[in-house]
N, CA and C atoms as a LAMMPS dump frame, in Angstrom:
ITEM: TIMESTEP
0
ITEM: NUMBER OF ATOMS
243
ITEM: BOX BOUNDS ff ff ff
-5.0000000000000000e+02 5.0000000000000000e+02
-5.0000000000000000e+02 5.0000000000000000e+02
-5.0000000000000000e+02 5.0000000000000000e+02
ITEM: ATOMS id mol type element x y z
1 1 1 N 93.918 398.889 -183.849
2 1 2 C 95.171 398.212 -183.399
3 1 3 C 94.62 397.197 -182.533
4 2 1 N 95.122 396.153 -182.455
5 2 2 C 94.837 394.876 -181.613
6 2 3 C 95.959 394.719 -180.592
7 3 1 N 95.612 394.323 -179.431
8 3 2 C 96.476 394.049 -178.484
9 3 3 C 97.144 392.657 -178.564
10 4 1 N 98.507 392.542 -178.35
11 4 2 C 99.068 391.33 -178.368
12 4 3 C 99.762 390.973 -177.064
13 5 1 N 100.244 389.834 -176.935
14 5 2 C 100.92 389.498 -175.607
15 5 3 C 102.213 390.302 -175.507
16 6 1 N 102.721 390.867 -176.446
17 6 2 C 103.955 391.759 -176.258
18 6 3 C 103.686 393.009 -175.705
19 7 1 N 102.454 393.577 -175.877
20 7 2 C 101.978 394.905 -175.24
21 7 3 C 102.133 395.077 -173.76
22 8 1 N 102.614 396.08 -173.16
23 8 2 C 102.755 396.287 -171.839
24 8 3 C 101.49 396.933 -171.321
25 9 1 N 100.989 396.48 -170.196
26 9 2 C 99.701 397.075 -169.615
27 9 3 C 100.178 398.315 -168.984
28 10 1 N 99.304 399.343 -168.848
29 10 2 C 99.446 400.732 -168.253
30 10 3 C 100.182 400.495 -166.939
31 11 1 N 99.827 399.378 -166.031
32 11 2 C 100.486 399.422 -164.678
33 11 3 C 101.755 399.02 -164.717
34 12 1 N 102.278 398.492 -165.893
35 12 2 C 103.795 398.047 -165.954
36 12 3 C 104.597 398.848 -166.844
37 13 1 N 103.781 399.896 -167.397
38 13 2 C 104.708 400.796 -168.334
39 13 3 C 105.64 401.665 -167.583
40 14 1 N 106.642 402.21 -168.102
41 14 2 C 107.529 402.966 -167.358
42 14 3 C 106.959 404.289 -166.817
43 15 1 N 105.852 404.786 -167.419
44 15 2 C 105.292 405.975 -167.003
45 15 3 C 104.384 405.825 -165.707
46 16 1 N 104.006 404.709 -165.505
47 16 2 C 103.04 404.575 -164.361
48 16 3 C 103.973 404.398 -163.131
49 17 1 N 103.355 405.068 -162.023
50 17 2 C 104.155 405.136 -160.773
51 17 3 C 103.993 403.738 -160.183
52 18 1 N 104.987 403.473 -159.294
53 18 2 C 105.198 402.28 -158.472
54 18 3 C 104.253 402.188 -157.298
55 19 1 N 103.653 401.157 -157.066
56 19 2 C 102.557 401.06 -155.95
57 19 3 C 103.202 401.272 -154.633
58 20 1 N 104.429 401.243 -154.377
59 20 2 C 105.003 401.542 -153.136
60 20 3 C 106.508 402.137 -153.341
61 21 1 N 106.908 402.88 -152.453
62 21 2 C 108.288 403.487 -152.527
63 21 3 C 108.473 404.655 -151.498
64 22 1 N 109.323 405.594 -152.033
65 22 2 C 109.547 406.836 -151.153
66 22 3 C 109.437 408.083 -152.027
67 23 1 N 108.932 408.941 -151.387
68 23 2 C 109.052 410.463 -151.994
69 23 3 C 109.989 411.064 -151.087
70 24 1 N 111.166 411.333 -151.415
71 24 2 C 112.316 411.754 -150.541
72 24 3 C 112.328 410.758 -149.348
73 25 1 N 112.348 411.171 -148.223
74 25 2 C 112.594 410.152 -147.143
75 25 3 C 111.179 409.518 -146.675
76 26 1 N 110.061 410.048 -147.202
77 26 2 C 108.732 409.595 -146.695
78 26 3 C 108.247 408.431 -147.559
79 27 1 N 107.917 407.403 -146.887
80 27 2 C 107.401 406.075 -147.634
81 27 3 C 105.912 406.26 -147.968
82 28 1 N 105.648 405.562 -149.218
83 28 2 C 104.201 405.524 -149.613
84 28 3 C 103.818 404.233 -149.961
85 29 1 N 102.62 403.833 -149.906
86 29 2 C 102.057 402.55 -150.413
87 29 3 C 100.72 402.816 -151.024
88 30 1 N 100.486 402.451 -152.28
89 30 2 C 99.144 402.561 -152.837
90 30 3 C 98.533 401.344 -153.157
91 31 1 N 98.951 400.191 -152.503
92 31 2 C 98.44 398.936 -152.927
93 31 3 C 97.207 398.609 -152.108
94 32 1 N 96.345 397.838 -152.543
95 32 2 C 95.106 397.605 -151.673
96 32 3 C 95.415 396.914 -150.399
97 33 1 N 94.928 397.482 -149.232
98 33 2 C 95.352 396.797 -147.909
99 33 3 C 94.929 395.426 -147.88
100 34 1 N 95.711 394.669 -147.158
101 34 2 C 95.411 393.287 -146.785
102 34 3 C 95.594 393.015 -145.263
103 35 1 N 94.883 392.163 -144.785
104 35 2 C 94.866 391.882 -143.43
105 35 3 C 96.366 391.404 -142.887
106 36 1 N 96.992 390.719 -143.724
107 36 2 C 98.507 390.377 -143.371
108 36 3 C 99.283 391.606 -143.464
109 37 1 N 99.296 392.534 -144.345
110 37 2 C 99.999 393.663 -144.278
111 37 3 C 99.587 394.531 -143.193
112 38 1 N 98.336 394.654 -142.694
113 38 2 C 97.81 395.405 -141.632
114 38 3 C 98.419 394.955 -140.288
115 39 1 N 98.631 393.559 -140.199
116 39 2 C 99.049 392.886 -138.959
117 39 3 C 100.622 393.29 -138.866
118 40 1 N 101.299 393.052 -140.127
119 40 2 C 102.726 393.26 -140.234
120 40 3 C 103.132 394.61 -139.912
121 41 1 N 102.108 395.659 -139.927
122 41 2 C 102.658 397.133 -139.812
123 41 3 C 102.097 397.533 -138.422
124 42 1 N 100.96 397.044 -137.903
125 42 2 C 100.405 397.538 -136.658
126 42 3 C 100.669 396.598 -135.431
127 43 1 N 101.004 395.44 -135.532
128 43 2 C 101.261 394.669 -134.363
129 43 3 C 102.255 393.44 -134.912
130 44 1 N 103.604 393.818 -134.869
131 44 2 C 104.482 392.829 -135.315
132 44 3 C 105.811 392.843 -134.46
133 45 1 N 105.987 391.772 -133.541
134 45 2 C 107.025 391.711 -132.811
135 45 3 C 108.341 391.542 -133.567
136 46 1 N 108.396 390.843 -134.777
137 46 2 C 109.718 390.687 -135.499
138 46 3 C 110.136 391.887 -136.158
139 47 1 N 109.264 392.886 -136.346
140 47 2 C 109.768 394.1 -136.997
141 47 3 C 110.37 395.148 -135.848
142 48 1 N 111.694 395.366 -136.106
143 48 2 C 112.244 396.123 -134.958
144 48 3 C 111.801 397.663 -135.014
145 49 1 N 111.046 398.159 -136.053
146 49 2 C 110.834 399.567 -136.059
147 49 3 C 109.615 399.935 -135.251
148 50 1 N 109.564 400.97 -134.522
149 50 2 C 108.432 401.477 -133.827
150 50 3 C 107.548 402.169 -134.794
151 51 1 N 108.069 402.672 -135.837
152 51 2 C 107.444 403.644 -136.981
153 51 3 C 107.497 402.911 -138.291
154 52 1 N 106.869 401.737 -138.624
155 52 2 C 106.918 401.183 -139.914
156 52 3 C 106.205 402.047 -140.939
157 53 1 N 106.399 401.83 -142.388
158 53 2 C 105.517 402.438 -143.314
159 53 3 C 104.115 402.088 -143.28
160 54 1 N 103.236 403.131 -143.482
161 54 2 C 101.723 402.9 -143.448
162 54 3 C 101.488 401.789 -144.448
163 55 1 N 100.299 400.978 -144.269
164 55 2 C 99.94 399.996 -145.028
165 55 3 C 99.218 400.553 -146.377
166 56 1 N 98.777 401.86 -146.183
167 56 2 C 98.163 402.424 -147.42
168 56 3 C 98.302 403.898 -147.134
169 57 1 N 98.814 404.642 -148.129
170 57 2 C 98.939 405.953 -147.956
171 57 3 C 100.392 406.566 -147.834
172 58 1 N 100.523 407.819 -147.328
173 58 2 C 101.952 408.251 -147.195
174 58 3 C 102.222 408.442 -145.727
175 59 1 N 103.456 408.211 -145.354
176 59 2 C 103.854 408.363 -143.924
177 59 3 C 104.221 407.113 -143.248
178 60 1 N 104.058 407.087 -141.849
179 60 2 C 104.322 405.9 -141.046
180 60 3 C 103.217 405.716 -140.245
181 61 1 N 103.181 404.44 -139.84
182 61 2 C 102.257 403.89 -138.963
183 61 3 C 102.945 403.717 -137.556
184 62 1 N 102.257 403.254 -136.535
185 62 2 C 102.754 402.791 -135.25
186 62 3 C 102.716 401.372 -135.062
187 63 1 N 103.768 400.675 -134.737
188 63 2 C 103.95 399.37 -134.329
189 63 3 C 103.304 399.177 -132.916
190 64 1 N 102.119 398.84 -132.616
191 64 2 C 101.649 399.015 -131.337
192 64 3 C 102.261 397.815 -130.31
193 65 1 N 102.718 396.937 -131.009
194 65 2 C 103.501 395.901 -130.244
195 65 3 C 104.509 396.512 -129.408
196 66 1 N 105.489 397.395 -130.174
197 66 2 C 106.439 397.952 -129.431
198 66 3 C 106.038 399.133 -128.468
199 67 1 N 104.904 399.743 -128.822
200 67 2 C 104.417 400.745 -127.946
201 67 3 C 104.022 400.142 -126.761
202 68 1 N 103.359 399.091 -126.705
203 68 2 C 102.994 398.335 -125.319
204 68 3 C 103.993 397.553 -124.664
205 69 1 N 105.165 397.386 -125.344
206 69 2 C 106.412 396.757 -124.863
207 69 3 C 107.696 397.63 -124.906
208 70 1 N 107.53 398.909 -124.484
209 70 2 C 108.587 399.925 -124.691
210 70 3 C 109.825 399.442 -123.965
211 71 1 N 109.757 398.752 -122.892
212 71 2 C 111.041 398.397 -122.253
213 71 3 C 111.765 397.324 -123.122
214 72 1 N 111.113 396.472 -123.687
215 72 2 C 111.79 395.418 -124.592
216 72 3 C 112.279 396.085 -125.808
217 73 1 N 111.582 397.133 -126.354
218 73 2 C 112.067 397.819 -127.528
219 73 3 C 113.412 398.495 -127.278
220 74 1 N 113.568 399.307 -126.082
221 74 2 C 114.761 399.988 -125.845
222 74 3 C 115.899 399.009 -125.46
223 75 1 N 115.448 398.033 -124.847
224 75 2 C 116.508 396.914 -124.446
225 75 3 C 117.152 396.25 -125.738
226 76 1 N 116.265 395.961 -126.732
227 76 2 C 116.754 395.322 -128.024
228 76 3 C 117.62 396.515 -128.78
229 77 1 N 117.304 397.723 -128.684
230 77 2 C 118.16 398.665 -129.385
231 77 3 C 119.36 398.937 -128.81
232 78 1 N 119.479 398.812 -127.393
233 78 2 C 120.656 398.861 -126.718
234 78 3 C 121.698 397.61 -126.979
235 79 1 N 121.066 396.455 -127.037
236 79 2 C 121.686 395.196 -127.358
237 79 3 C 122.28 395.294 -128.751
238 80 1 N 121.614 395.891 -129.681
239 80 2 C 122.102 396.065 -131.024
240 80 3 C 123.288 396.747 -131.351
241 81 1 N 123.668 397.624 -130.391
242 81 2 C 124.754 398.578 -130.539
243 81 3 C 126.001 397.826 -130.313
């Protein structure tokens, strides 16, 4: 059997798991880590979450920007109410 352009690759077949998503309420990401994703999860002022999804693996990371600026984090959460 020869491969044609109509064939689906294993990564795009319905049986292949998605590279990111949720298992119940817990997020996962199995994509290769990048510097941009690392920075967006570990030090990101524009992301209001203190615990964003990990850049690789299962669970959550810590947004250290908000950890070091806790007063601003809680002030922003009060203003959003």
